[in-house]
C-alpha positions in Angstrom: 0.0 0.0 0.0 1.4 3.4 -1.0 1.9 6.0 1.7 0.4 9.5 1.5 3.9 11.0 1.2 4.9 8.6 -1.5 1.7 9.3 -3.5 2.0 13.1 -3.1 5.7 13.1 -3.9 5.1 11.1 -7.0 2.2 13.3 -8.1 4.2 16.5 -7.4 7.4 15.2 -8.9 9.6 15.7 -5.8 11.2 13.4 -3.4 9.5 12.3 -0.2 12.3 13.9 1.8 11.8 17.3 0.0 8.0 17.0 0.5 8.4 16.3 4.2 10.9 19.2 4.5 8.6 21.6 2.8 5.7 20.5 5.0 7.7 21.1 8.1 8.9 24.4 6.8 5.3 25.4 6.0 4.3 24.4 9.6 7.1 26.5 11.1 6.1 29.5 9.0 2.5 29.1 10.0 3.4 29.0 13.7 5.5 32.1 13.3 2.7 34.0 11.5 0.1 33.0 14.2 2.4 34.1 17.0 3.1 37.4 15.2 -0.6 37.9 14.7 -1.3 37.4 18.4 1.5 39.9 19.2 -0.1 42.4 16.8 -3.4 42.0 18.6 -1.8 42.8 21.9 0.0 45.8 20.4 -3.3 47.1 19.0 -5.1 46.5 22.3 -2.7 48.7 24.3 -1.5 51.1 21.6 2.1 50.1 22.0 4.8 49.0 19.6 7.2 47.1 21.8 7.1 44.8 24.8 9.1 47.4 26.6 6.5 50.0 25.9 3.8 47.7 27.3 5.9 47.2 30.4 6.3 50.9 30.9 2.6 51.5 30.4 1.8 48.9 33.1 4.4 50.4 35.5 3.2 54.0 35.0 -0.5 53.0 35.3 -1.5 54.1 31.8 -3.0 50.7 31.2 -4.9 48.5 33.7 -2.6 45.9 35.3 -5.0 43.1 34.8 -5.1 41.7 32.1 -2.1 43.7 30.8 0.4 41.6 32.9 -1.1 38.4 31.4 -0.8 39.9 27.9 2.8 40.9 28.7 3.6 37.3 29.6 1.9 36.0 26.5 3.8 38.4 24.3 7.1 37.3 25.9 6.2 33.7 25.4 5.2 34.3 21.8 8.6 36.0 21.1 10.4 33.0 22.6 8.2 30.7 20.5 9.1 32.7 17.3 12.8 32.5 18.2 12.6 28.8 18.7 10.7 28.2 15.5 13.2 30.4 13.6 16.1 28.2 14.9 14.3 25.1 13.5 14.4 26.4 9.9 
């Protein structure tokens, strides 16, 4: 029985290895885009451009601490996720 990757690679005229590599690369790029989109939502929510600006806004009270601290943590985690995914390319 032919595997899905064998069938696709034959149909597309590329090796299974290349097909798998391109699939993994597409997954990594998708993960990065999703994380960047979530960061953009946080930026828009607080009207800031950088993580440091959000931190300052929390510290000086120009944004409400809750949920800003949670969003700050999410932003930091998304940046770490993006960095990790970029290292996998």
